[in-house]
C-alpha positions, 0 to 999 in steps of 0.5 A: 187339743190331742193334735196340739199336745202331740204336735208341741212333743214333736217341736219340744223333742225337735228342738230342746233335744239337743239341749238336753244332751249330758256334758261328761268330761274324763280323763285318758292315760296316754303313753308313748308321746315324747314330743308336742307333736305327738300330743297334737297328733293325739288332740286332733285324733280326740277333737275328729270324734263325733261328739267332742267339744274339746280335748286338752292334751299334756304329753309331760303327763301323759293324760288328755283331758276330753269334755264330749257328748256321753249320747254319742260317744263314750270315753272308752271309744275315745280311748279306742281312737288314740289307741288305732293311731299310735299311743296305749291309752287308758280311761284314767279310773 
């Protein structure tokens, strides 16, 4: 009986753990975008981060909306990645 319970728990965590991930959405403020090329670069950068499910960037408003698995990445890390490619970025509060 004890072995069956352990087997069940092991299988549960192997197969169910990904579905336990918490999806979150954050808004980033991005300064320095002046064209569609800039927003495309920011969007591509965000989508390349492990744990990001989707990203949408608006250069007119200077914002990015990102949906991500918060067990894999935090919004501060997303802002850091965008800053690394040349755009001053902060997490909108």
